[in-house]
Structure formats: C-alpha cells, structure tokens
TIDREN-716116 format. One record per residue (C-alpha): x, y, z. Coordinates in nm, 2 decimals. Example, Ala and Ser with C-alpha at 12.3 -4.5 7.8 and 13.67 -1.06 7.14 Angstrom:
<pts>
1.23_-0.45_0.78
1.37_-0.11_0.71
</pts>
This chain:
<pts>
-2.17_-6.58_1.82
-1.98_-6.25_1.82
-1.90_-6.04_1.51
-1.57_-5.98_1.33
-1.47_-5.61_1.29
-1.54_-5.64_0.92
-1.90_-5.76_0.99
-1.96_-5.48_1.24
-1.88_-5.21_0.99
-2.05_-5.37_0.70
-2.37_-5.44_0.89
-2.37_-5.08_1.01
-2.36_-4.97_0.65
-2.59_-5.23_0.48
-2.85_-5.08_0.25
-2.93_-5.37_0.02
-2.90_-5.75_0.03
-2.85_-6.00_0.31
-2.54_-6.12_0.49
-2.49_-6.45_0.31
-2.14_-6.55_0.20
-2.11_-6.52_-0.17
-2.42_-6.30_-0.21
-2.41_-5.94_-0.33
-2.47_-5.67_-0.08
-2.49_-5.29_-0.11
-2.33_-5.07_0.14
-2.35_-4.70_0.21
-2.03_-4.51_0.14
-1.91_-4.24_0.37
-1.60_-4.12_0.18
-1.46_-4.14_-0.17
-1.12_-4.06_-0.32
-0.99_-4.03_-0.67
-0.65_-3.98_-0.82
-0.58_-3.80_-1.14
-0.51_-4.10_-1.36
-0.86_-4.23_-1.29
-1.02_-3.91_-1.17
-1.09_-3.73_-1.49
-1.30_-4.02_-1.62
-1.48_-4.06_-1.28
-1.58_-3.69_-1.28
-1.69_-3.70_-1.65
-1.91_-4.00_-1.54
-2.04_-3.80_-1.23
-2.13_-3.51_-1.46
-2.31_-3.74_-1.69
-2.53_-3.87_-1.41
-2.66_-3.51_-1.36
-2.62_-3.50_-0.98
-2.54_-3.14_-0.88
-2.34_-3.20_-0.56
-2.18_-3.50_-0.39
-2.38_-3.67_-0.13
-2.10_-3.84_0.07
-1.97_-3.72_0.40
-1.63_-3.64_0.24
-1.50_-3.68_-0.12
-1.14_-3.59_-0.21
-0.98_-3.55_-0.55
-0.60_-3.60_-0.54
-0.34_-3.51_-0.80
-0.05_-3.76_-0.75
-0.01_-3.98_-1.06
0.03_-3.77_-1.37
0.25_-3.50_-1.22
0.51_-3.50_-1.50
0.40_-3.22_-1.73
0.58_-3.28_-2.06
0.28_-3.16_-2.26
-0.05_-2.98_-2.19
-0.25_-3.29_-2.12
-0.18_-3.35_-1.75
-0.20_-2.98_-1.67
-0.54_-2.96_-1.84
-0.66_-3.27_-1.66
-0.56_-3.11_-1.32
-0.74_-2.79_-1.40
-1.05_-2.99_-1.50
-1.05_-3.19_-1.18
-0.99_-2.88_-0.97
-1.29_-2.70_-1.13
-1.52_-3.00_-1.10
-1.42_-3.05_-0.74
-1.49_-2.68_-0.65
-1.83_-2.69_-0.83
-1.96_-3.02_-0.70
-1.85_-3.02_-0.33
-1.53_-3.22_-0.35
-1.20_-3.14_-0.16
-0.91_-3.09_-0.40
-0.55_-3.20_-0.30
-0.32_-3.01_-0.53
-0.01_-3.15_-0.71
0.27_-3.18_-0.46
0.05_-3.23_-0.16
0.12_-3.60_-0.17
0.01_-3.95_-0.26
-0.37_-4.00_-0.21
-0.35_-4.29_0.04
-0.08_-4.13_0.25
-0.26_-3.79_0.27
-0.60_-3.95_0.33
-0.46_-4.16_0.62
-0.31_-3.84_0.77
-0.59_-3.59_0.72
-0.93_-3.76_0.63
-0.95_-4.13_0.73
-1.19_-4.21_1.01
-1.21_-4.55_1.20
-1.54_-4.73_1.13
-1.62_-4.54_0.81
-1.65_-4.68_0.46
-1.42_-4.55_0.18
-1.40_-4.64_-0.18
-1.14_-4.50_-0.41
-1.06_-4.52_-0.78
-0.72_-4.68_-0.70
-0.66_-5.04_-0.60
-0.45_-4.94_-0.30
-0.74_-4.76_-0.12
-0.73_-5.04_0.15
-0.44_-4.85_0.30
-0.72_-4.69_0.51
-0.77_-5.02_0.68
-0.46_-4.93_0.88
-0.68_-4.70_1.10
-0.98_-4.93_1.10
-1.18_-4.83_0.79
-1.35_-5.06_0.54
-1.16_-4.91_0.25
-1.20_-5.06_-0.09
-1.05_-5.00_-0.44
-1.31_-4.96_-0.71
-1.36_-4.85_-1.07
-1.41_-4.48_-1.13
-1.78_-4.53_-1.23
-1.85_-4.70_-0.90
-1.69_-4.41_-0.72
-1.90_-4.17_-0.93
-2.22_-4.35_-0.83
-2.12_-4.34_-0.46
-2.06_-3.97_-0.49
-2.41_-3.94_-0.62
-2.55_-4.11_-0.32
-2.57_-4.47_-0.46
-2.47_-4.78_-0.28
-2.15_-4.97_-0.35
-2.20_-5.34_-0.42
-1.96_-5.62_-0.33
-1.99_-5.99_-0.29
-2.03_-6.06_0.08
-1.67_-6.17_0.15
-1.51_-6.45_0.35
-1.32_-6.31_0.64
-0.97_-6.43_0.72
-0.82_-6.38_1.06
-0.45_-6.31_1.04
-0.34_-6.37_1.40
-0.02_-6.18_1.48
0.19_-6.29_1.78
0.53_-6.19_1.90
0.72_-5.87_1.79
0.93_-5.78_1.49
1.30_-5.83_1.53
1.53_-5.53_1.48
1.55_-5.43_1.11
1.26_-5.66_1.02
0.97_-5.45_0.90
0.60_-5.43_0.82
0.69_-5.49_0.45
0.82_-5.83_0.55
0.49_-5.91_0.72
0.29_-5.86_0.41
0.55_-6.03_0.19
0.52_-6.33_0.42
0.14_-6.33_0.37
0.19_-6.31_0.00
0.44_-6.59_0.00
0.19_-6.81_0.18
-0.13_-6.71_0.01
-0.03_-6.59_-0.34
-0.17_-6.31_-0.55
-0.49_-6.51_-0.58
-0.52_-6.60_-0.22
-0.73_-6.31_-0.11
-0.99_-6.31_-0.38
-1.34_-6.28_-0.23
-1.19_-6.22_0.12
-1.12_-5.96_0.37
-0.80_-5.99_0.57
-0.86_-5.89_0.93
-0.55_-5.86_1.15
-0.58_-5.96_1.51
-0.38_-6.08_1.80
-0.13_-5.95_2.05
0.12_-5.86_1.78
-0.11_-5.59_1.65
-0.02_-5.38_1.96
0.34_-5.37_1.85
0.27_-5.21_1.51
0.23_-4.83_1.45
-0.04_-4.70_1.22
0.21_-4.64_0.93
0.32_-5.01_0.97
-0.04_-5.13_0.97
-0.11_-4.91_0.66
0.19_-5.07_0.48
0.03_-5.41_0.54
-0.32_-5.32_0.44
-0.19_-5.14_0.13
-0.03_-5.45_-0.01
-0.34_-5.66_0.07
-0.44_-5.54_-0.28
-0.17_-5.77_-0.42
-0.35_-6.07_-0.26
-0.66_-5.99_-0.46
-0.84_-5.92_-0.13
-1.15_-5.71_-0.12
-0.98_-5.52_0.16
-0.77_-5.56_0.48
-0.83_-5.41_0.82
-0.67_-5.35_1.16
-0.86_-5.27_1.48
-0.88_-4.91_1.60
-0.71_-4.90_1.94
-0.50_-4.67_2.15
-0.23_-4.67_1.89
-0.48_-4.55_1.64
-0.59_-4.28_1.89
-0.24_-4.16_1.94
-0.18_-4.13_1.57
-0.50_-3.93_1.51
-0.42_-3.72_1.82
-0.08_-3.63_1.67
-0.27_-3.53_1.35
-0.50_-3.31_1.56
-0.79_-3.54_1.47
-0.85_-3.73_1.80
-1.22_-3.63_1.79
-1.28_-3.88_1.50
-1.14_-4.17_1.69
-1.35_-4.47_1.79
-1.24_-4.79_1.95
-1.32_-5.08_1.72
-1.23_-5.45_1.74
-1.37_-5.79_1.67
-1.57_-5.97_1.95
-1.37_-6.22_2.14
-1.60_-6.50_2.02
-1.61_-6.39_1.65
-1.58_-6.67_1.40
-1.37_-6.66_1.09
-1.37_-6.85_0.76
-1.00_-6.90_0.78
-0.71_-6.84_1.03
-0.35_-6.76_0.94
-0.10_-6.76_1.22
0.21_-6.54_1.19
0.47_-6.51_1.47
0.63_-6.17_1.40
0.94_-6.27_1.60
1.02_-6.55_1.34
1.01_-6.32_1.04
1.33_-6.24_0.84
1.39_-5.97_0.58
1.22_-6.07_0.25
1.21_-5.96_-0.11
0.95_-6.02_-0.38
1.15_-6.13_-0.69
1.06_-6.06_-1.06
0.79_-6.04_-1.18
0.52_-6.10_-0.92
0.46_-5.97_-0.56
0.42_-6.33_-0.44
0.75_-6.46_-0.57
0.90_-6.40_-0.23
1.24_-6.52_-0.10
1.47_-6.43_0.19
1.78_-6.22_0.13
1.99_-6.53_0.22
1.82_-6.72_-0.07
1.88_-6.45_-0.32
2.24_-6.37_-0.22
2.45_-6.05_-0.25
2.32_-5.96_-0.59
2.47_-5.65_-0.76
2.21_-5.37_-0.80
2.17_-5.07_-1.03
1.89_-4.87_-0.88
1.70_-4.82_-0.56
1.36_-4.63_-0.53
1.21_-4.56_-0.19
0.86_-4.42_-0.16
0.51_-4.51_-0.30
0.18_-4.53_-0.11
0.33_-4.85_0.06
0.64_-4.71_0.22
0.66_-4.33_0.22
0.55_-4.24_0.57
0.75_-4.02_0.81
0.83_-4.34_1.00
0.98_-4.51_0.70
1.17_-4.20_0.59
1.33_-4.15_0.93
1.46_-4.50_0.93
1.60_-4.44_0.58
1.76_-4.11_0.68
1.93_-4.29_0.98
2.08_-4.55_0.76
2.20_-4.30_0.50
2.34_-4.04_0.76
2.71_-3.99_0.71
2.72_-4.25_0.43
2.75_-4.23_0.05
2.53_-4.40_-0.21
2.74_-4.66_-0.40
2.88_-4.51_-0.73
2.71_-4.78_-0.93
2.36_-4.72_-0.78
2.10_-4.45_-0.85
1.90_-4.38_-0.54
1.56_-4.19_-0.57
1.35_-4.11_-0.27
0.99_-3.97_-0.28
0.84_-3.88_0.06
0.47_-3.96_0.06
0.32_-3.62_0.15
0.40_-3.25_0.19
0.37_-3.31_0.56
0.64_-3.58_0.56
0.87_-3.38_0.33
0.84_-3.07_0.55
0.90_-3.25_0.87
1.20_-3.42_0.72
1.33_-3.08_0.62
1.27_-2.93_0.97
1.44_-3.21_1.17
1.74_-3.23_0.95
1.67_-3.58_0.81
1.62_-3.45_0.46
1.97_-3.30_0.47
2.11_-3.64_0.56
1.93_-3.80_0.27
2.05_-3.53_0.03
2.41_-3.55_0.16
2.43_-3.92_0.10
2.36_-3.87_-0.27
1.99_-3.95_-0.30
1.78_-3.79_-0.57
1.48_-3.64_-0.39
1.16_-3.66_-0.59
0.83_-3.47_-0.54
0.57_-3.62_-0.31
0.39_-3.82_-0.57
0.36_-4.18_-0.71
0.64_-4.13_-0.96
0.84_-4.43_-1.05
0.59_-4.68_-0.89
0.36_-4.63_-1.20
0.65_-4.59_-1.44
0.63_-4.21_-1.43
1.00_-4.14_-1.45
1.31_-4.31_-1.30
1.29_-4.61_-1.53
1.59_-4.84_-1.47
1.87_-4.90_-1.72
1.83_-5.18_-1.97
1.85_-5.52_-1.79
1.89_-5.32_-1.47
1.82_-5.46_-1.12
1.61_-5.22_-0.92
1.51_-5.25_-0.56
1.19_-5.07_-0.49
0.98_-5.02_-0.17
0.67_-5.03_-0.39
0.38_-5.28_-0.42
0.41_-5.42_-0.77
0.69_-5.55_-0.99
0.50_-5.66_-1.30
0.71_-5.70_-1.61
0.76_-5.36_-1.78
0.57_-5.16_-1.51
0.88_-4.97_-1.43
0.91_-4.84_-1.79
1.19_-5.08_-1.88
1.08_-5.40_-2.03
1.38_-5.61_-1.94
1.44_-5.46_-1.59
1.44_-5.70_-1.29
1.24_-5.53_-1.01
1.25_-5.65_-0.65
1.01_-5.53_-0.38
1.18_-5.47_-0.05
1.16_-5.28_0.28
1.29_-4.93_0.32
1.56_-5.06_0.55
1.68_-5.31_0.30
1.66_-5.06_0.02
1.87_-4.80_0.20
2.15_-5.02_0.31
2.17_-5.19_-0.03
2.20_-4.85_-0.20
2.51_-4.78_0.01
2.67_-5.13_-0.04
2.58_-5.16_-0.41
2.45_-5.52_-0.35
2.14_-5.66_-0.20
2.21_-5.65_0.18
2.04_-5.79_0.48
1.96_-5.48_0.70
2.03_-5.69_1.01
2.40_-5.64_0.92
2.38_-5.27_1.00
2.41_-5.31_1.38
2.20_-5.18_1.66
1.86_-5.04_1.55
1.77_-4.70_1.69
1.43_-4.64_1.85
1.23_-4.43_1.61
0.92_-4.28_1.75
0.64_-4.10_1.58
0.60_-3.74_1.69
0.35_-3.64_1.95
0.23_-3.38_1.71
0.26_-3.38_1.33
0.30_-3.05_1.14
-0.04_-2.96_1.02
-0.06_-2.74_0.71
-0.35_-2.81_0.48
-0.29_-2.51_0.25
-0.26_-2.73_-0.05
-0.61_-2.87_0.00
-0.87_-2.65_-0.17
-1.22_-2.64_-0.02
-1.52_-2.67_-0.25
-1.74_-2.37_-0.32
-2.05_-2.32_-0.10
-2.36_-2.47_-0.25
-2.51_-2.12_-0.32
-2.20_-2.03_-0.53
-2.16_-2.36_-0.72
-2.34_-2.23_-1.03
-2.08_-1.96_-1.07
-1.80_-2.21_-1.12
-1.69_-2.28_-1.47
-1.57_-2.63_-1.56
-1.23_-2.60_-1.74
-1.20_-2.86_-2.02
-0.89_-2.90_-2.23
-0.88_-3.05_-2.58
-0.75_-3.39_-2.46
-1.07_-3.45_-2.25
-1.31_-3.66_-2.45
-1.65_-3.79_-2.36
-1.73_-4.13_-2.21
-1.73_-4.40_-2.48
-2.07_-4.47_-2.64
-2.25_-4.77_-2.50
-2.55_-4.97_-2.61
-2.79_-5.22_-2.46
-2.70_-5.59_-2.48
-2.77_-5.73_-2.82
-3.00_-6.03_-2.89
-2.70_-6.24_-2.99
-2.32_-6.20_-3.01
-2.15_-6.31_-3.33
-1.78_-6.22_-3.32
-1.43_-6.35_-3.37
-1.18_-6.41_-3.09
-0.95_-6.10_-3.14
-0.70_-6.20_-2.87
-0.61_-6.50_-2.66
-0.39_-6.45_-2.35
-0.27_-6.67_-2.06
-0.29_-6.66_-1.68
-0.23_-6.36_-1.44
-0.29_-6.10_-1.71
-0.27_-5.77_-1.52
-0.44_-5.44_-1.59
-0.08_-5.32_-1.68
-0.09_-5.57_-1.97
-0.43_-5.46_-2.08
-0.38_-5.08_-2.04
-0.02_-4.99_-1.97
0.08_-4.69_-1.75
0.39_-4.48_-1.78
0.48_-4.13_-1.88
0.39_-4.18_-2.24
0.04_-4.33_-2.20
-0.10_-4.20_-1.87
-0.15_-3.84_-2.00
-0.42_-4.00_-2.23
-0.64_-4.13_-1.95
-0.91_-3.87_-2.03
-0.90_-3.95_-2.40
-1.03_-4.31_-2.45
-1.00_-4.30_-2.84
-0.63_-4.21_-2.81
-0.54_-4.44_-2.52
-0.71_-4.74_-2.68
-0.43_-4.74_-2.94
-0.21_-4.89_-2.66
-0.46_-5.15_-2.54
-0.29_-5.49_-2.50
0.01_-5.38_-2.69
0.22_-5.53_-2.41
0.09_-5.86_-2.53
0.03_-5.80_-2.90
0.12_-5.47_-3.07
-0.13_-5.54_-3.35
-0.43_-5.59_-3.12
-0.58_-5.24_-3.14
-0.58_-5.24_-3.52
-0.71_-5.59_-3.54
-1.00_-5.52_-3.30
-1.09_-5.20_-3.49
-1.10_-5.39_-3.81
-1.32_-5.66_-3.67
-1.56_-5.41_-3.53
-1.68_-5.63_-3.25
-1.49_-5.92_-3.10
-1.43_-6.14_-2.79
-1.12_-6.18_-2.57
-1.02_-6.51_-2.42
-0.79_-6.54_-2.12
-0.67_-6.76_-1.84
-0.70_-6.75_-1.46
-0.69_-6.43_-1.24
-0.75_-6.22_-1.55
-0.73_-5.84_-1.47
-0.53_-5.85_-1.15
-0.36_-5.54_-1.03
-0.47_-5.18_-1.06
-0.83_-5.07_-1.04
-0.80_-4.87_-1.36
-1.13_-4.88_-1.54
-0.95_-4.79_-1.86
-0.86_-5.16_-1.89
-1.24_-5.20_-1.95
-1.32_-4.87_-2.13
-1.05_-4.91_-2.40
-1.17_-5.26_-2.49
-1.53_-5.12_-2.49
-1.42_-4.85_-2.74
-1.25_-5.12_-2.95
-1.57_-5.32_-2.98
-1.51_-5.60_-2.72
-1.85_-5.75_-2.64
-1.75_-6.03_-2.40
-1.44_-6.15_-2.22
-1.42_-6.53_-2.16
-1.16_-6.65_-1.91
-1.09_-6.92_-1.65
-1.13_-6.66_-1.36
-1.14_-6.29_-1.30
-0.98_-6.05_-1.05
-1.26_-5.88_-0.85
-1.22_-5.51_-0.95
-1.17_-5.58_-1.32
-1.47_-5.80_-1.35
-1.68_-5.52_-1.19
-1.53_-5.27_-1.43
-1.62_-5.49_-1.73
-1.98_-5.51_-1.61
-1.98_-5.14_-1.55
-1.87_-5.09_-1.91
-2.14_-5.33_-2.04
-1.89_-5.60_-2.14
-2.02_-5.95_-2.07
-1.79_-6.14_-1.82
-1.79_-6.51_-1.89
-1.59_-6.80_-1.73
-1.53_-7.15_-1.86
-1.74_-7.43_-1.70
-1.45_-7.66_-1.79
-1.11_-7.49_-1.79
-0.99_-7.74_-2.04
-1.22_-7.57_-2.30
-0.97_-7.29_-2.30
-0.77_-7.50_-2.54
-1.08_-7.52_-2.78
-1.05_-7.16_-2.88
-0.78_-7.00_-3.09
-0.72_-6.64_-3.19
-0.93_-6.57_-3.50
-1.19_-6.84_-3.43
-1.55_-6.73_-3.51
-1.76_-6.75_-3.20
-2.13_-6.71_-3.14
-2.35_-6.68_-2.83
-2.71_-6.72_-2.95
-3.01_-6.56_-2.77
-2.78_-6.40_-2.51
-3.01_-6.12_-2.42
-3.30_-6.35_-2.35
-3.08_-6.58_-2.15
-2.95_-6.30_-1.94
-3.30_-6.16_-1.89
-3.42_-6.51_-1.78
-3.13_-6.53_-1.52
-2.97_-6.83_-1.69
-2.62_-6.88_-1.54
-2.50_-7.13_-1.81
-2.47_-7.02_-2.17
-2.32_-7.18_-2.48
-2.04_-7.03_-2.69
-2.04_-7.20_-3.03
-1.70_-7.21_-3.19
-1.81_-7.21_-3.55
-1.45_-7.24_-3.68
-1.38_-7.57_-3.48
-1.74_-7.69_-3.46
-1.73_-7.71_-3.08
-2.00_-7.61_-2.83
-1.84_-7.46_-2.51
-2.05_-7.42_-2.19
-1.97_-7.10_-2.00
-2.09_-6.94_-1.68
-2.26_-6.61_-1.68
-2.30_-6.54_-1.31
-2.50_-6.21_-1.28
-2.71_-6.10_-0.99
-3.03_-5.91_-1.03
-2.85_-5.58_-1.03
-2.55_-5.67_-1.24
-2.79_-5.84_-1.48
-2.98_-5.52_-1.52
-2.65_-5.33_-1.57
-2.54_-5.56_-1.85
-2.88_-5.54_-2.02
-2.88_-5.16_-2.00
-2.54_-5.14_-2.16
-2.33_-5.05_-1.85
-2.36_-4.88_-1.51
-2.38_-4.52_-1.65
-2.69_-4.61_-1.85
-2.84_-4.81_-1.57
-2.78_-4.53_-1.32
-2.94_-4.27_-1.55
-3.24_-4.49_-1.60
-3.27_-4.54_-1.22
-3.24_-4.17_-1.16
-3.51_-4.10_-1.42
-3.74_-4.34_-1.26
</pts>
C-alpha cells in the first residue's frame, strides 16, 4: 500500500511514537514562525527555557498584528522581539514587511519541510507542500529549543479536485464549498490533502488561500502536492533550489474522500457569524453593503490584488461604501506600485492600508453600527471586526471588488469577460526589511530591550491532590478564542502583560467573569462542543490560568486550544455523557477527589462531584504519557525545564 503525501512527510520527521491513528506522535520541526500578538510571550517562554540559540533550520519573527501604535506598548513589544531575535538566532521581519503567512510563503517556505507557527493560519504553507501547523506559543518555543512537536496522528482526507474553475469563480469559493459541506468541526483530528487533476489548474497563491482557511475546518493542517506549478512559483521567487517534487503514491489509501468538481462551483459567501454558514450570491440576493475590506493572509497575494485592480480600473467606489485594501507584503505592494495597478486602486477611491493583518483582527477599520461588511478574510465571528452588531460576510476578492463599486452584493460573473492574469516570471526580491540574527560569537553582546508592559509568564504549580472549586462560568457550543480572549486595537497591545489582559477574559460572554474568578481564587469553567475554536492564541489559556482556572469541562475541544490548556497546566475534561452538561450551573460547588493520584495512575475516567446538586458526573481525562507528565508538572514550561535539567 502506498503512502499519502502527509504520511511521507510525517514519517520522514518522526522522532517519537508510532503511526497509529489517534495515537500521539512527536515530529521534528524544521521551521518556526511567530507574529507579534503571540510572539512576545513565545520568546519570554523561550528565554525561560535557558536555551541560548534556536536549533531549527529557520525561525522567523514577524511583526504584522499589533502595528497600530496608539501607545508605547506595541512599539516596546516590537523592540523586544527584534532584540530577542537578533540575540537568539531568529530572522526578524520588520513592521511593514508583510503578513507572516504571505511573506513566509514567498521567502522561506520549502516543500517537504515541517513548520509550526504561533498563529492558527500557519497551514497556508501547505500551499507549497509543507506540513505547516498552527500551535501555541509555548509549543513553538519548545520547537525552537530543539524539542519535538506532538500531535495526534491524524486521519487523512483526500479532497479530489476535478475540472477547472469557471471565470470569476475563485479559490475562496473552493474552501467555502468545503466548509459548507464539512462545517467548522469537520476537520478536527484530520489533515486535508488536495489531489486530482484539478490541482494542476490552481496557482500557488490559490492553493495557499485554500490551505489557509483549512484552519476554519478545525483541521490539523491542509496540503497540496509540490509540482511544476510550485517549482515555477519558487523559481520566480529566486528560490528554485529548494524545490522538491512531492505527491501521494497512486495507491495511497485515505480515511475519507471528498469529491469536488471545480467546474460546478459558483461564487459563495460565508454569512454571519460563522465561516461554515455558506450560501450562494443568488440565495443571499442583492444586499446593500456598507464596507468592503480586501486583504488578510487569505487573500492578499499579488494574484488577488491584480484581479481587484482590474475590476476597479476606471471605476469609482460606491458613495455609500468604504473600501479598504491591504496588500499582503511589501513585495506585493511594491510590484503593484511599479506596474500601475496601485494607481488604479487608489484612483477608484480605495483606502490603501499597510501590509499587515489590520481589520482581520479588529485592528482598525471597524464597520459602522449594524453595518454590513464584505471581507476577503477567514473569520466572521460576532464582534471580531470591532463592531458587536456588524454583519460580516466572507467573500472572494472578485466579489468584494465588484460589490464595492455597485454598493450591493454582486455576483462577479456579471462583470463580463475575465482577463487572463498570470503570475510574473520573476518577483521583485528585496529582503531589506528582514533583519538577520547576530553571529553566534556576537550574541552575548546583544541587549534584550524590555518595556514596562512586558510581564513574566504567569506562575504555575504542580497538579494538586484534589480540586475543590466552584463553576465560575458556563458557556455554550462553538465558543471561540475570540470569546475567551478578545482581540482588537484596545486589547491586543496587552498581549505581553497577562495580568492586564486577563481583565478582558470572557468579557464578550460575561463582563463580570474576571472579577468573579479573582474573588473565587480557583474555579472551573464548563462549556459545550467545539470549545476554543479559532485562533491559536495561547492567551486564551494563560489568562484563565492567571485567574485561577484549574480545569475546563466541556463536551468537546478544538485541537489547538486543548493543547494550550495542557501547556498552561489546566486540566482538560470532557463529559462522558453530554447530557450531564445540564447537571451543572454557574456557581455550583464542584469537587474532583484524588485527581493527582488518578492522573498519575493513567485513569481516563474521573468523577466530578457536584456538591450543590448532589450529583456525580463521570468525565474523561484523556492524557497520554507525555501530556500526563505536563499536567502533573504544572504545564509545559515546567515540564521542559525539568527535562532539560535531567
């Protein structure tokens, strides 16, 4: 039996465990990336490990999230990250150089390599044939120190593409179709591997759009083969030497198969407030719109921007619409300026933003109250835009551009004949905003620059003998990390200050939660299914840690958030019987007796006693040997320090 592409790369990087579905494996990591919203904490954790220099083939620190400098905090964080990078062997992409995933695809990604990043959209790298996985900052810190990265050996789903996209139907419509079919929970524990004749019709930027939004499926990652199209892209980036041809064996077997005929797809939009709430333009109708935002790590490539510029050329943005456009990298922005496309965009009335994440994470450009905003982004969770009652729709760049002109949601197929837009044979290469690390012999001369907003990692402690705590919060299904730890221009600058940012923890659900948790001292959170979906932000675990959360009991977890809870030393529990969710109310007194001894013994079923209601509730505590030891130690940082000392 042949191997899938996923299996080939994972097996080549295996350092711990066996290839058994559902079992934990450790893989060697070749590359890491961080962004500034998660990077400060990741580098504080790396420093705490005491490893003098990164041991990966390439680690890159990007500044792309917190680029609005309305106070000293973001600027201080950027100086800190830059100094840490220079000292410890990390490449540093300065503010304005671009969005981490776009720049990494252009300048650093290598087919067949493994990459983890402290951002959930790291799977963008799957567009050139990498195993690229989003992870918590602490996992990235451990990988930079030479440690393995652990995942559950995934199921592998073959998404077989046939046919060819019709004019004005785009890669965004492909991934929206996948989300429509599989849902935001459909990829949990799985890798999406794209195969079939249709793959050959998609450029690398189109493939990257699809793998990028695989994160919204809850997938471990998504991947395309590395073929001649990949080679041409890398050649145009003057990196042809890193190309390797990679594909699945003809007789590879998959756990599931999804068939998609590209020729049958139509323009789609994800409606509020979930990426899987997908409808066709015909189903939605000619809805009046207020705002259009084009960009993000999903749709900010030169290929996307050239299509947008073509649509806008000689036209005028509708007077009732605000159009903002953020090219994904300095390379994209400069090439648009050189070929005249940027002038077409500006002349149409677009507001050109810097090459950064910007409005995708609520960092500026919030819609008007009750505004309808079309965005080429990857998430439309309620309130993520910065406007609580905004209605955000996720669409393709083509649909976004023509709708901005017409003032209503418009099917891009109404435009007329679609021009042939080709990627250049040679991209403009100018890496002068990527700072190289100091030589190893000079690293001791580098001073780490710390501002007053940078606080230490929260204090942790080994697992206690028993947990006796109240339920401080009860939430429902599909709670996102934006619910747990909101983003936006007000809160993101506090990412390096856990005591300060914890004051906003869960305030999207209950404004009194931080004060209540502080008063209780220690407590337990109860939730529904798919708890913690969305961003990789470990602050959604670190803020609860600081507020005294000892355990989280839910119907099911999203992958990255569960890992982040374990890394923070917070016990992740799931109901044996989901109906027991109804047997706990906020404020109930809960007890888990002899929890330390039970975890040490490897018991997978524990009992939560609801002392208020007089009910015993069986719960699952599914920890492997390694994750068991992490929980017992009080978190991954303590576990890693102990391991290094040994």
